PyMOL CGO cylinders between C-alpha atoms (Angstrom):
from pymol import cmd
from pymol.cgo import CYLINDER

trace = [
    CYLINDER, -0.01, 0.05, 0.02, 1.40, 3.43, -0.89, 0.3, 1, 1, 1, 1, 1, 1,
    CYLINDER, 1.40, 3.43, -0.89, 2.23, 5.91, 1.89, 0.3, 1, 1, 1, 1, 1, 1,
    CYLINDER, 2.23, 5.91, 1.89, 0.13, 8.52, 0.12, 0.3, 1, 1, 1, 1, 1, 1,
    CYLINDER, 0.13, 8.52, 0.12, -2.49, 8.35, -2.63, 0.3, 1, 1, 1, 1, 1, 1,
    CYLINDER, -2.49, 8.35, -2.63, -4.06, 11.29, -4.40, 0.3, 1, 1, 1, 1, 1, 1,
    CYLINDER, -4.06, 11.29, -4.40, -7.09, 10.47, -6.59, 0.3, 1, 1, 1, 1, 1, 1,
    CYLINDER, -7.09, 10.47, -6.59, -8.44, 12.94, -9.14, 0.3, 1, 1, 1, 1, 1, 1,
    CYLINDER, -8.44, 12.94, -9.14, -7.44, 15.91, -6.90, 0.3, 1, 1, 1, 1, 1, 1,
    CYLINDER, -7.44, 15.91, -6.90, -8.48, 19.37, -8.06, 0.3, 1, 1, 1, 1, 1, 1,
    CYLINDER, -8.48, 19.37, -8.06, -7.96, 22.75, -6.49, 0.3, 1, 1, 1, 1, 1, 1,
    CYLINDER, -7.96, 22.75, -6.49, -9.62, 26.00, -7.62, 0.3, 1, 1, 1, 1, 1, 1,
    CYLINDER, -9.62, 26.00, -7.62, -9.08, 29.42, -6.25, 0.3, 1, 1, 1, 1, 1, 1,
    CYLINDER, -9.08, 29.42, -6.25, -11.13, 32.60, -6.84, 0.3, 1, 1, 1, 1, 1, 1,
    CYLINDER, -11.13, 32.60, -6.84, -9.03, 35.60, -7.71, 0.3, 1, 1, 1, 1, 1, 1,
    CYLINDER, -9.03, 35.60, -7.71, -11.26, 38.62, -8.12, 0.3, 1, 1, 1, 1, 1, 1,
    CYLINDER, -11.26, 38.62, -8.12, -13.81, 37.53, -10.65, 0.3, 1, 1, 1, 1, 1, 1,
    CYLINDER, -13.81, 37.53, -10.65, -11.60, 34.82, -12.06, 0.3, 1, 1, 1, 1, 1, 1,
    CYLINDER, -11.60, 34.82, -12.06, -11.46, 31.15, -11.08, 0.3, 1, 1, 1, 1, 1, 1,
    CYLINDER, -11.46, 31.15, -11.08, -7.89, 29.81, -11.10, 0.3, 1, 1, 1, 1, 1, 1,
    CYLINDER, -7.89, 29.81, -11.10, -7.59, 26.11, -11.74, 0.3, 1, 1, 1, 1, 1, 1,
    CYLINDER, -7.59, 26.11, -11.74, -4.34, 25.24, -9.83, 0.3, 1, 1, 1, 1, 1, 1,
    CYLINDER, -4.34, 25.24, -9.83, -4.84, 21.50, -10.05, 0.3, 1, 1, 1, 1, 1, 1,
    CYLINDER, -4.84, 21.50, -10.05, -7.07, 19.87, -12.59, 0.3, 1, 1, 1, 1, 1, 1,
    CYLINDER, -7.07, 19.87, -12.59, -7.35, 16.21, -11.57, 0.3, 1, 1, 1, 1, 1, 1,
    CYLINDER, -7.35, 16.21, -11.57, -4.10, 14.80, -10.21, 0.3, 1, 1, 1, 1, 1, 1,
    CYLINDER, -4.10, 14.80, -10.21, -3.57, 11.10, -9.63, 0.3, 1, 1, 1, 1, 1, 1,
    CYLINDER, -3.57, 11.10, -9.63, -0.42, 10.29, -7.69, 0.3, 1, 1, 1, 1, 1, 1,
    CYLINDER, -0.42, 10.29, -7.69, 0.79, 7.55, -5.40, 0.3, 1, 1, 1, 1, 1, 1,
    CYLINDER, 0.79, 7.55, -5.40, 3.95, 7.96, -3.27, 0.3, 1, 1, 1, 1, 1, 1,
    CYLINDER, 3.95, 7.96, -3.27, 5.69, 4.93, -1.67, 0.3, 1, 1, 1, 1, 1, 1,
    CYLINDER, 5.69, 4.93, -1.67, 7.47, 4.99, 1.65, 0.3, 1, 1, 1, 1, 1, 1,
    CYLINDER, 7.47, 4.99, 1.65, 11.13, 5.86, 1.13, 0.3, 1, 1, 1, 1, 1, 1,
    CYLINDER, 11.13, 5.86, 1.13, 10.61, 8.00, -1.97, 0.3, 1, 1, 1, 1, 1, 1,
    CYLINDER, 10.61, 8.00, -1.97, 13.04, 10.77, -2.82, 0.3, 1, 1, 1, 1, 1, 1,
    CYLINDER, 13.04, 10.77, -2.82, 10.77, 12.65, -5.09, 0.3, 1, 1, 1, 1, 1, 1,
    CYLINDER, 10.77, 12.65, -5.09, 11.05, 16.02, -6.88, 0.3, 1, 1, 1, 1, 1, 1,
    CYLINDER, 11.05, 16.02, -6.88, 7.97, 17.88, -8.13, 0.3, 1, 1, 1, 1, 1, 1,
    CYLINDER, 7.97, 17.88, -8.13, 9.06, 20.14, -10.91, 0.3, 1, 1, 1, 1, 1, 1,
    CYLINDER, 9.06, 20.14, -10.91, 7.41, 22.42, -13.49, 0.3, 1, 1, 1, 1, 1, 1,
    CYLINDER, 7.41, 22.42, -13.49, 7.24, 26.07, -14.53, 0.3, 1, 1, 1, 1, 1, 1,
    CYLINDER, 7.24, 26.07, -14.53, 5.90, 28.83, -12.31, 0.3, 1, 1, 1, 1, 1, 1,
    CYLINDER, 5.90, 28.83, -12.31, 2.16, 28.53, -12.05, 0.3, 1, 1, 1, 1, 1, 1,
    CYLINDER, 2.16, 28.53, -12.05, 2.06, 24.82, -12.90, 0.3, 1, 1, 1, 1, 1, 1,
    CYLINDER, 2.06, 24.82, -12.90, 0.62, 23.89, -9.47, 0.3, 1, 1, 1, 1, 1, 1,
    CYLINDER, 0.62, 23.89, -9.47, 3.77, 22.66, -7.63, 0.3, 1, 1, 1, 1, 1, 1,
    CYLINDER, 3.77, 22.66, -7.63, 3.26, 24.63, -4.38, 0.3, 1, 1, 1, 1, 1, 1,
    CYLINDER, 3.26, 24.63, -4.38, -0.46, 23.86, -4.35, 0.3, 1, 1, 1, 1, 1, 1,
    CYLINDER, -0.46, 23.86, -4.35, 0.25, 20.17, -4.67, 0.3, 1, 1, 1, 1, 1, 1,
    CYLINDER, 0.25, 20.17, -4.67, 2.84, 20.29, -1.92, 0.3, 1, 1, 1, 1, 1, 1,
    CYLINDER, 2.84, 20.29, -1.92, 0.40, 22.23, 0.30, 0.3, 1, 1, 1, 1, 1, 1,
    CYLINDER, 0.40, 22.23, 0.30, -2.26, 19.54, -0.15, 0.3, 1, 1, 1, 1, 1, 1,
    CYLINDER, -2.26, 19.54, -0.15, 0.26, 16.73, 0.53, 0.3, 1, 1, 1, 1, 1, 1,
    CYLINDER, 0.26, 16.73, 0.53, 1.24, 18.63, 3.62, 0.3, 1, 1, 1, 1, 1, 1,
    CYLINDER, 1.24, 18.63, 3.62, -2.37, 19.06, 4.86, 0.3, 1, 1, 1, 1, 1, 1,
    CYLINDER, -2.37, 19.06, 4.86, -1.99, 22.85, 4.74, 0.3, 1, 1, 1, 1, 1, 1,
    CYLINDER, -1.99, 22.85, 4.74, -4.71, 23.03, 2.13, 0.3, 1, 1, 1, 1, 1, 1,
    CYLINDER, -4.71, 23.03, 2.13, -7.67, 20.81, 1.10, 0.3, 1, 1, 1, 1, 1, 1,
    CYLINDER, -7.67, 20.81, 1.10, -8.60, 19.78, -2.45, 0.3, 1, 1, 1, 1, 1, 1,
    CYLINDER, -8.60, 19.78, -2.45, -11.68, 21.22, -4.05, 0.3, 1, 1, 1, 1, 1, 1,
    CYLINDER, -11.68, 21.22, -4.05, -12.55, 17.69, -5.10, 0.3, 1, 1, 1, 1, 1, 1,
    CYLINDER, -12.55, 17.69, -5.10, -10.90, 14.33, -5.14, 0.3, 1, 1, 1, 1, 1, 1,
    CYLINDER, -10.90, 14.33, -5.14, -9.38, 12.14, -2.41, 0.3, 1, 1, 1, 1, 1, 1,
    CYLINDER, -9.38, 12.14, -2.41, -6.15, 12.27, -0.37, 0.3, 1, 1, 1, 1, 1, 1,
    CYLINDER, -6.15, 12.27, -0.37, -5.34, 9.06, 1.53, 0.3, 1, 1, 1, 1, 1, 1,
    CYLINDER, -5.34, 9.06, 1.53, -2.42, 8.60, 3.92, 0.3, 1, 1, 1, 1, 1, 1,
    CYLINDER, -2.42, 8.60, 3.92, -1.64, 4.99, 4.99, 0.3, 1, 1, 1, 1, 1, 1,
    CYLINDER, -1.64, 4.99, 4.99, -5.14, 3.93, 3.89, 0.3, 1, 1, 1, 1, 1, 1,
    CYLINDER, -5.14, 3.93, 3.89, -6.81, 6.74, 5.85, 0.3, 1, 1, 1, 1, 1, 1,
    CYLINDER, -6.81, 6.74, 5.85, -8.92, 9.17, 3.82, 0.3, 1, 1, 1, 1, 1, 1,
    CYLINDER, -8.92, 9.17, 3.82, -8.28, 12.75, 5.07, 0.3, 1, 1, 1, 1, 1, 1,
    CYLINDER, -8.28, 12.75, 5.07, -11.68, 14.04, 3.96, 0.3, 1, 1, 1, 1, 1, 1,
    CYLINDER, -11.68, 14.04, 3.96, -13.21, 12.18, 6.99, 0.3, 1, 1, 1, 1, 1, 1,
    CYLINDER, -13.21, 12.18, 6.99, -11.22, 14.27, 9.40, 0.3, 1, 1, 1, 1, 1, 1,
    CYLINDER, -11.22, 14.27, 9.40, -12.38, 17.51, 11.14, 0.3, 1, 1, 1, 1, 1, 1,
    CYLINDER, -12.38, 17.51, 11.14, -10.24, 20.63, 10.78, 0.3, 1, 1, 1, 1, 1, 1,
    CYLINDER, -10.24, 20.63, 10.78, -8.75, 20.02, 14.23, 0.3, 1, 1, 1, 1, 1, 1,
    CYLINDER, -8.75, 20.02, 14.23, -8.10, 16.35, 13.38, 0.3, 1, 1, 1, 1, 1, 1,
    CYLINDER, -8.10, 16.35, 13.38, -6.36, 17.33, 10.16, 0.3, 1, 1, 1, 1, 1, 1,
    CYLINDER, -6.36, 17.33, 10.16, -4.18, 19.84, 12.13, 0.3, 1, 1, 1, 1, 1, 1,
    CYLINDER, -4.18, 19.84, 12.13, -3.24, 17.11, 14.57, 0.3, 1, 1, 1, 1, 1, 1,
    CYLINDER, -3.24, 17.11, 14.57, -2.45, 14.73, 11.76, 0.3, 1, 1, 1, 1, 1, 1,
    CYLINDER, -2.45, 14.73, 11.76, -0.19, 17.33, 10.17, 0.3, 1, 1, 1, 1, 1, 1,
    CYLINDER, -0.19, 17.33, 10.17, 1.56, 18.02, 13.47, 0.3, 1, 1, 1, 1, 1, 1,
    CYLINDER, 1.56, 18.02, 13.47, 2.19, 14.36, 14.22, 0.3, 1, 1, 1, 1, 1, 1,
    CYLINDER, 2.19, 14.36, 14.22, 3.02, 12.89, 10.85, 0.3, 1, 1, 1, 1, 1, 1,
    CYLINDER, 3.02, 12.89, 10.85, 4.32, 15.61, 8.44, 0.3, 1, 1, 1, 1, 1, 1,
    CYLINDER, 4.32, 15.61, 8.44, 7.39, 17.75, 8.69, 0.3, 1, 1, 1, 1, 1, 1,
    CYLINDER, 7.39, 17.75, 8.69, 8.49, 20.75, 6.63, 0.3, 1, 1, 1, 1, 1, 1,
    CYLINDER, 8.49, 20.75, 6.63, 11.86, 22.14, 5.53, 0.3, 1, 1, 1, 1, 1, 1,
    CYLINDER, 11.86, 22.14, 5.53, 11.81, 25.87, 4.53, 0.3, 1, 1, 1, 1, 1, 1,
    CYLINDER, 11.81, 25.87, 4.53, 14.21, 27.62, 2.23, 0.3, 1, 1, 1, 1, 1, 1,
    CYLINDER, 14.21, 27.62, 2.23, 14.56, 30.42, 4.74, 0.3, 1, 1, 1, 1, 1, 1,
    CYLINDER, 14.56, 30.42, 4.74, 15.53, 27.85, 7.50, 0.3, 1, 1, 1, 1, 1, 1,
    CYLINDER, 15.53, 27.85, 7.50, 13.23, 29.55, 10.06, 0.3, 1, 1, 1, 1, 1, 1,
    CYLINDER, 13.23, 29.55, 10.06, 15.58, 28.91, 13.01, 0.3, 1, 1, 1, 1, 1, 1,
    CYLINDER, 15.58, 28.91, 13.01, 15.03, 30.73, 16.27, 0.3, 1, 1, 1, 1, 1, 1,
    CYLINDER, 15.03, 30.73, 16.27, 18.16, 32.99, 16.68, 0.3, 1, 1, 1, 1, 1, 1,
    CYLINDER, 18.16, 32.99, 16.68, 18.28, 32.92, 20.48, 0.3, 1, 1, 1, 1, 1, 1,
    CYLINDER, 18.28, 32.92, 20.48, 18.23, 29.12, 20.65, 0.3, 1, 1, 1, 1, 1, 1,
    CYLINDER, 18.23, 29.12, 20.65, 21.16, 26.82, 20.15, 0.3, 1, 1, 1, 1, 1, 1,
    CYLINDER, 21.16, 26.82, 20.15, 21.25, 24.14, 17.44, 0.3, 1, 1, 1, 1, 1, 1,
    CYLINDER, 21.25, 24.14, 17.44, 20.09, 21.45, 19.94, 0.3, 1, 1, 1, 1, 1, 1,
    CYLINDER, 20.09, 21.45, 19.94, 17.30, 23.71, 21.29, 0.3, 1, 1, 1, 1, 1, 1,
    CYLINDER, 17.30, 23.71, 21.29, 16.06, 24.46, 17.79, 0.3, 1, 1, 1, 1, 1, 1,
    CYLINDER, 16.06, 24.46, 17.79, 15.92, 20.84, 17.02, 0.3, 1, 1, 1, 1, 1, 1,
    CYLINDER, 15.92, 20.84, 17.02, 14.27, 19.97, 20.33, 0.3, 1, 1, 1, 1, 1, 1,
    CYLINDER, 14.27, 19.97, 20.33, 11.52, 22.55, 19.82, 0.3, 1, 1, 1, 1, 1, 1,
    CYLINDER, 11.52, 22.55, 19.82, 8.93, 20.30, 18.11, 0.3, 1, 1, 1, 1, 1, 1,
    CYLINDER, 8.93, 20.30, 18.11, 9.33, 17.79, 20.93, 0.3, 1, 1, 1, 1, 1, 1,
    CYLINDER, 9.33, 17.79, 20.93, 9.00, 20.57, 23.60, 0.3, 1, 1, 1, 1, 1, 1,
    CYLINDER, 9.00, 20.57, 23.60, 5.75, 21.74, 22.07, 0.3, 1, 1, 1, 1, 1, 1,
    CYLINDER, 5.75, 21.74, 22.07, 4.23, 18.25, 22.22, 0.3, 1, 1, 1, 1, 1, 1,
    CYLINDER, 4.23, 18.25, 22.22, 5.26, 17.65, 25.87, 0.3, 1, 1, 1, 1, 1, 1,
    CYLINDER, 5.26, 17.65, 25.87, 5.34, 13.87, 25.43, 0.3, 1, 1, 1, 1, 1, 1,
    CYLINDER, 5.34, 13.87, 25.43, 8.94, 13.26, 26.44, 0.3, 1, 1, 1, 1, 1, 1,
    CYLINDER, 8.94, 13.26, 26.44, 11.22, 13.79, 29.44, 0.3, 1, 1, 1, 1, 1, 1,
    CYLINDER, 11.22, 13.79, 29.44, 14.04, 16.36, 29.19, 0.3, 1, 1, 1, 1, 1, 1,
    CYLINDER, 14.04, 16.36, 29.19, 16.60, 13.58, 28.75, 0.3, 1, 1, 1, 1, 1, 1,
    CYLINDER, 16.60, 13.58, 28.75, 14.60, 11.89, 26.05, 0.3, 1, 1, 1, 1, 1, 1,
    CYLINDER, 14.60, 11.89, 26.05, 14.28, 15.12, 24.11, 0.3, 1, 1, 1, 1, 1, 1,
    CYLINDER, 14.28, 15.12, 24.11, 18.02, 15.78, 24.36, 0.3, 1, 1, 1, 1, 1, 1,
    CYLINDER, 18.02, 15.78, 24.36, 18.80, 12.26, 23.24, 0.3, 1, 1, 1, 1, 1, 1,
    CYLINDER, 18.80, 12.26, 23.24, 16.46, 12.38, 20.26, 0.3, 1, 1, 1, 1, 1, 1,
    CYLINDER, 16.46, 12.38, 20.26, 17.74, 15.82, 19.24, 0.3, 1, 1, 1, 1, 1, 1,
    CYLINDER, 17.74, 15.82, 19.24, 21.41, 14.79, 19.46, 0.3, 1, 1, 1, 1, 1, 1,
    CYLINDER, 21.41, 14.79, 19.46, 20.75, 11.62, 17.45, 0.3, 1, 1, 1, 1, 1, 1,
    CYLINDER, 20.75, 11.62, 17.45, 19.44, 13.59, 14.42, 0.3, 1, 1, 1, 1, 1, 1,
    CYLINDER, 19.44, 13.59, 14.42, 21.99, 16.43, 14.87, 0.3, 1, 1, 1, 1, 1, 1,
    CYLINDER, 21.99, 16.43, 14.87, 24.71, 13.81, 14.66, 0.3, 1, 1, 1, 1, 1, 1,
    CYLINDER, 24.71, 13.81, 14.66, 22.99, 12.26, 11.58, 0.3, 1, 1, 1, 1, 1, 1,
    CYLINDER, 22.99, 12.26, 11.58, 23.26, 15.61, 9.78, 0.3, 1, 1, 1, 1, 1, 1,
    CYLINDER, 23.26, 15.61, 9.78, 26.94, 15.81, 10.78, 0.3, 1, 1, 1, 1, 1, 1,
    CYLINDER, 26.94, 15.81, 10.78, 26.60, 18.71, 13.22, 0.3, 1, 1, 1, 1, 1, 1,
    CYLINDER, 26.60, 18.71, 13.22, 27.28, 16.88, 16.48, 0.3, 1, 1, 1, 1, 1, 1,
    CYLINDER, 27.28, 16.88, 16.48, 30.10, 19.18, 17.42, 0.3, 1, 1, 1, 1, 1, 1,
    CYLINDER, 30.10, 19.18, 17.42, 28.01, 22.31, 16.91, 0.3, 1, 1, 1, 1, 1, 1,
    CYLINDER, 28.01, 22.31, 16.91, 24.99, 21.41, 19.07, 0.3, 1, 1, 1, 1, 1, 1,
    CYLINDER, 24.99, 21.41, 19.07, 25.66, 24.36, 21.46, 0.3, 1, 1, 1, 1, 1, 1,
    CYLINDER, 25.66, 24.36, 21.46, 26.15, 27.02, 18.76, 0.3, 1, 1, 1, 1, 1, 1,
    CYLINDER, 26.15, 27.02, 18.76, 23.65, 29.70, 17.88, 0.3, 1, 1, 1, 1, 1, 1,
    CYLINDER, 23.65, 29.70, 17.88, 22.34, 30.05, 14.26, 0.3, 1, 1, 1, 1, 1, 1,
    CYLINDER, 22.34, 30.05, 14.26, 24.38, 33.20, 13.76, 0.3, 1, 1, 1, 1, 1, 1,
    CYLINDER, 24.38, 33.20, 13.76, 27.51, 31.11, 14.23, 0.3, 1, 1, 1, 1, 1, 1,
    CYLINDER, 27.51, 31.11, 14.23, 26.64, 28.75, 11.38, 0.3, 1, 1, 1, 1, 1, 1,
    CYLINDER, 26.64, 28.75, 11.38, 26.92, 28.89, 7.59, 0.3, 1, 1, 1, 1, 1, 1,
    CYLINDER, 26.92, 28.89, 7.59, 23.82, 28.81, 5.36, 0.3, 1, 1, 1, 1, 1, 1,
    CYLINDER, 23.82, 28.81, 5.36, 24.37, 25.08, 4.67, 0.3, 1, 1, 1, 1, 1, 1,
    CYLINDER, 24.37, 25.08, 4.67, 24.75, 24.30, 8.34, 0.3, 1, 1, 1, 1, 1, 1,
    CYLINDER, 24.75, 24.30, 8.34, 21.55, 26.15, 9.10, 0.3, 1, 1, 1, 1, 1, 1,
    CYLINDER, 21.55, 26.15, 9.10, 19.73, 24.13, 6.44, 0.3, 1, 1, 1, 1, 1, 1,
    CYLINDER, 19.73, 24.13, 6.44, 21.11, 20.93, 8.01, 0.3, 1, 1, 1, 1, 1, 1,
    CYLINDER, 21.11, 20.93, 8.01, 19.71, 22.09, 11.40, 0.3, 1, 1, 1, 1, 1, 1,
    CYLINDER, 19.71, 22.09, 11.40, 16.36, 22.59, 9.72, 0.3, 1, 1, 1, 1, 1, 1,
    CYLINDER, 16.36, 22.59, 9.72, 16.59, 19.05, 8.34, 0.3, 1, 1, 1, 1, 1, 1,
    CYLINDER, 16.59, 19.05, 8.34, 17.39, 17.69, 11.78, 0.3, 1, 1, 1, 1, 1, 1,
    CYLINDER, 17.39, 17.69, 11.78, 14.40, 19.57, 13.24, 0.3, 1, 1, 1, 1, 1, 1,
    CYLINDER, 14.40, 19.57, 13.24, 12.13, 18.11, 10.61, 0.3, 1, 1, 1, 1, 1, 1,
    CYLINDER, 12.13, 18.11, 10.61, 13.33, 14.54, 11.31, 0.3, 1, 1, 1, 1, 1, 1,
    CYLINDER, 13.33, 14.54, 11.31, 13.32, 14.60, 15.13, 0.3, 1, 1, 1, 1, 1, 1,
    CYLINDER, 13.32, 14.60, 15.13, 9.68, 13.43, 15.37, 0.3, 1, 1, 1, 1, 1, 1,
    CYLINDER, 9.68, 13.43, 15.37, 10.26, 10.66, 12.75, 0.3, 1, 1, 1, 1, 1, 1,
    CYLINDER, 10.26, 10.66, 12.75, 7.46, 11.90, 10.42, 0.3, 1, 1, 1, 1, 1, 1,
    CYLINDER, 7.46, 11.90, 10.42, 5.79, 9.84, 7.73, 0.3, 1, 1, 1, 1, 1, 1,
    CYLINDER, 5.79, 9.84, 7.73, 7.00, 12.42, 5.08, 0.3, 1, 1, 1, 1, 1, 1,
    CYLINDER, 7.00, 12.42, 5.08, 9.31, 15.43, 4.96, 0.3, 1, 1, 1, 1, 1, 1,
    CYLINDER, 9.31, 15.43, 4.96, 8.15, 18.14, 2.55, 0.3, 1, 1, 1, 1, 1, 1,
    CYLINDER, 8.15, 18.14, 2.55, 10.47, 20.86, 1.23, 0.3, 1, 1, 1, 1, 1, 1,
    CYLINDER, 10.47, 20.86, 1.23, 9.71, 23.83, -0.99, 0.3, 1, 1, 1, 1, 1, 1,
    CYLINDER, 9.71, 23.83, -0.99, 12.87, 24.95, -2.78, 0.3, 1, 1, 1, 1, 1, 1,
    CYLINDER, 12.87, 24.95, -2.78, 15.15, 23.63, -0.06, 0.3, 1, 1, 1, 1, 1, 1,
    CYLINDER, 15.15, 23.63, -0.06, 18.39, 24.64, -1.82, 0.3, 1, 1, 1, 1, 1, 1,
    CYLINDER, 18.39, 24.64, -1.82, 17.22, 28.02, -3.19, 0.3, 1, 1, 1, 1, 1, 1,
    CYLINDER, 17.22, 28.02, -3.19, 19.39, 30.07, -0.78, 0.3, 1, 1, 1, 1, 1, 1,
    CYLINDER, 19.39, 30.07, -0.78, 22.49, 27.89, -1.04, 0.3, 1, 1, 1, 1, 1, 1,
    CYLINDER, 22.49, 27.89, -1.04, 25.50, 28.02, -3.38, 0.3, 1, 1, 1, 1, 1, 1,
    CYLINDER, 25.50, 28.02, -3.38, 25.94, 24.99, -5.67, 0.3, 1, 1, 1, 1, 1, 1,
    CYLINDER, 25.94, 24.99, -5.67, 28.67, 23.29, -3.52, 0.3, 1, 1, 1, 1, 1, 1,
    CYLINDER, 28.67, 23.29, -3.52, 26.72, 23.72, -0.30, 0.3, 1, 1, 1, 1, 1, 1,
    CYLINDER, 26.72, 23.72, -0.30, 23.53, 22.59, -1.97, 0.3, 1, 1, 1, 1, 1, 1,
    CYLINDER, 23.53, 22.59, -1.97, 25.29, 19.44, -3.22, 0.3, 1, 1, 1, 1, 1, 1,
    CYLINDER, 25.29, 19.44, -3.22, 26.37, 18.65, 0.41, 0.3, 1, 1, 1, 1, 1, 1,
    CYLINDER, 26.37, 18.65, 0.41, 22.88, 19.22, 1.77, 0.3, 1, 1, 1, 1, 1, 1,
    CYLINDER, 22.88, 19.22, 1.77, 21.31, 16.99, -0.93, 0.3, 1, 1, 1, 1, 1, 1,
    CYLINDER, 21.31, 16.99, -0.93, 23.90, 14.29, -0.22, 0.3, 1, 1, 1, 1, 1, 1,
    CYLINDER, 23.90, 14.29, -0.22, 22.97, 14.27, 3.49, 0.3, 1, 1, 1, 1, 1, 1,
    CYLINDER, 22.97, 14.27, 3.49, 19.28, 14.07, 2.73, 0.3, 1, 1, 1, 1, 1, 1,
    CYLINDER, 19.28, 14.07, 2.73, 19.93, 11.17, 0.26, 0.3, 1, 1, 1, 1, 1, 1,
    CYLINDER, 19.93, 11.17, 0.26, 21.89, 9.34, 2.94, 0.3, 1, 1, 1, 1, 1, 1,
    CYLINDER, 21.89, 9.34, 2.94, 19.07, 9.79, 5.46, 0.3, 1, 1, 1, 1, 1, 1,
    CYLINDER, 19.07, 9.79, 5.46, 16.58, 8.65, 2.82, 0.3, 1, 1, 1, 1, 1, 1,
    CYLINDER, 16.58, 8.65, 2.82, 18.63, 5.56, 2.13, 0.3, 1, 1, 1, 1, 1, 1,
    CYLINDER, 18.63, 5.56, 2.13, 19.56, 4.63, 5.72, 0.3, 1, 1, 1, 1, 1, 1,
    CYLINDER, 19.56, 4.63, 5.72, 16.37, 5.51, 7.51, 0.3, 1, 1, 1, 1, 1, 1,
    CYLINDER, 16.37, 5.51, 7.51, 13.82, 5.09, 4.62, 0.3, 1, 1, 1, 1, 1, 1,
    CYLINDER, 13.82, 5.09, 4.62, 12.70, 8.66, 5.30, 0.3, 1, 1, 1, 1, 1, 1,
    CYLINDER, 12.70, 8.66, 5.30, 10.34, 9.90, 2.60, 0.3, 1, 1, 1, 1, 1, 1,
    CYLINDER, 10.34, 9.90, 2.60, 11.22, 13.21, 1.04, 0.3, 1, 1, 1, 1, 1, 1,
    CYLINDER, 11.22, 13.21, 1.04, 9.10, 15.19, -1.34, 0.3, 1, 1, 1, 1, 1, 1,
    CYLINDER, 9.10, 15.19, -1.34, 10.54, 18.41, -2.87, 0.3, 1, 1, 1, 1, 1, 1,
    CYLINDER, 10.54, 18.41, -2.87, 9.06, 21.20, -4.94, 0.3, 1, 1, 1, 1, 1, 1,
    CYLINDER, 9.06, 21.20, -4.94, 11.97, 22.68, -6.84, 0.3, 1, 1, 1, 1, 1, 1,
    CYLINDER, 11.97, 22.68, -6.84, 13.36, 24.63, -9.79, 0.3, 1, 1, 1, 1, 1, 1,
    CYLINDER, 13.36, 24.63, -9.79, 16.87, 23.30, -8.94, 0.3, 1, 1, 1, 1, 1, 1,
    CYLINDER, 16.87, 23.30, -8.94, 18.23, 21.06, -11.67, 0.3, 1, 1, 1, 1, 1, 1,
    CYLINDER, 18.23, 21.06, -11.67, 20.65, 19.49, -9.21, 0.3, 1, 1, 1, 1, 1, 1,
    CYLINDER, 20.65, 19.49, -9.21, 17.72, 18.52, -6.96, 0.3, 1, 1, 1, 1, 1, 1,
    CYLINDER, 17.72, 18.52, -6.96, 15.98, 17.02, -9.91, 0.3, 1, 1, 1, 1, 1, 1,
    CYLINDER, 15.98, 17.02, -9.91, 19.04, 15.02, -11.00, 0.3, 1, 1, 1, 1, 1, 1,
    CYLINDER, 19.04, 15.02, -11.00, 19.45, 13.48, -7.56, 0.3, 1, 1, 1, 1, 1, 1,
    CYLINDER, 19.45, 13.48, -7.56, 15.82, 12.46, -7.09, 0.3, 1, 1, 1, 1, 1, 1,
    CYLINDER, 15.82, 12.46, -7.09, 14.87, 8.83, -7.69, 0.3, 1, 1, 1, 1, 1, 1,
    CYLINDER, 14.87, 8.83, -7.69, 11.51, 9.99, -9.08, 0.3, 1, 1, 1, 1, 1, 1,
    CYLINDER, 11.51, 9.99, -9.08, 10.60, 13.22, -10.88, 0.3, 1, 1, 1, 1, 1, 1,
    CYLINDER, 10.60, 13.22, -10.88, 7.03, 14.28, -11.30, 0.3, 1, 1, 1, 1, 1, 1,
    CYLINDER, 7.03, 14.28, -11.30, 6.53, 17.17, -13.80, 0.3, 1, 1, 1, 1, 1, 1,
    CYLINDER, 6.53, 17.17, -13.80, 3.49, 19.37, -13.52, 0.3, 1, 1, 1, 1, 1, 1,
    CYLINDER, 3.49, 19.37, -13.52, 2.14, 21.58, -16.31, 0.3, 1, 1, 1, 1, 1, 1,
    CYLINDER, 2.14, 21.58, -16.31, -1.07, 23.56, -16.16, 0.3, 1, 1, 1, 1, 1, 1,
    CYLINDER, -1.07, 23.56, -16.16, -2.29, 21.72, -13.02, 0.3, 1, 1, 1, 1, 1, 1,
    CYLINDER, -2.29, 21.72, -13.02, -1.79, 18.28, -14.52, 0.3, 1, 1, 1, 1, 1, 1,
    CYLINDER, -1.79, 18.28, -14.52, 0.97, 15.68, -14.33, 0.3, 1, 1, 1, 1, 1, 1,
    CYLINDER, 0.97, 15.68, -14.33, 2.82, 15.92, -17.60, 0.3, 1, 1, 1, 1, 1, 1,
    CYLINDER, 2.82, 15.92, -17.60, 5.31, 13.15, -16.84, 0.3, 1, 1, 1, 1, 1, 1,
    CYLINDER, 5.31, 13.15, -16.84, 6.29, 10.85, -14.00, 0.3, 1, 1, 1, 1, 1, 1,
    CYLINDER, 6.29, 10.85, -14.00, 9.84, 9.43, -14.32, 0.3, 1, 1, 1, 1, 1, 1,
    CYLINDER, 9.84, 9.43, -14.32, 11.34, 6.88, -12.05, 0.3, 1, 1, 1, 1, 1, 1,
    CYLINDER, 11.34, 6.88, -12.05, 15.07, 6.29, -11.97, 0.3, 1, 1, 1, 1, 1, 1,
    CYLINDER, 15.07, 6.29, -11.97, 17.02, 3.10, -11.29, 0.3, 1, 1, 1, 1, 1, 1,
    CYLINDER, 17.02, 3.10, -11.29, 18.33, 3.04, -7.76, 0.3, 1, 1, 1, 1, 1, 1,
]
cmd.load_cgo(trace, "trace")
């Protein structure tokens, strides 16, 4: 069974007197452990699709199913809880809290949930910080880090709750090519070793080249869906 299924998903927006058809009937299944890039020109529906996958938006019609569970049956609060517990996001602007250390930034999702002891939170945070190769920088503040290191902290923060899927909108947009290559390499290793599912919306050709599956959107429809040999 796929991790995520989207069946005939549409999304329309009203802009003034005009109806914008962002998605026009998307069928998509994503397996656990995917490293998938969603690509396409501006206005093709990439961000809308990512928002629906991330439960930040709901389709106008069609079905979204996670692990066999249709999301349409959930209340608004239930959907928010599902997103909080099972979906993580990586932002191109990093969104780290400047007065918190690396470890404290990574711990933050656990602190908010209040399900773990202080020691458990520290252990979980240090495990993912070490996994993104920042174990010796756990006590540094964001201002003491490079852009690539900040993005790796953001990745660690996304992984600390062991989500079903990690979503990223242009995760390498603010990085130079060498740093982006390093960040992509780390995400690939985590994908391979931990079977973490990553879904990216990107214009970055490097990101596209490293994905094991590339879904191309055009005018709100899937124009192509290419899988690569692993």
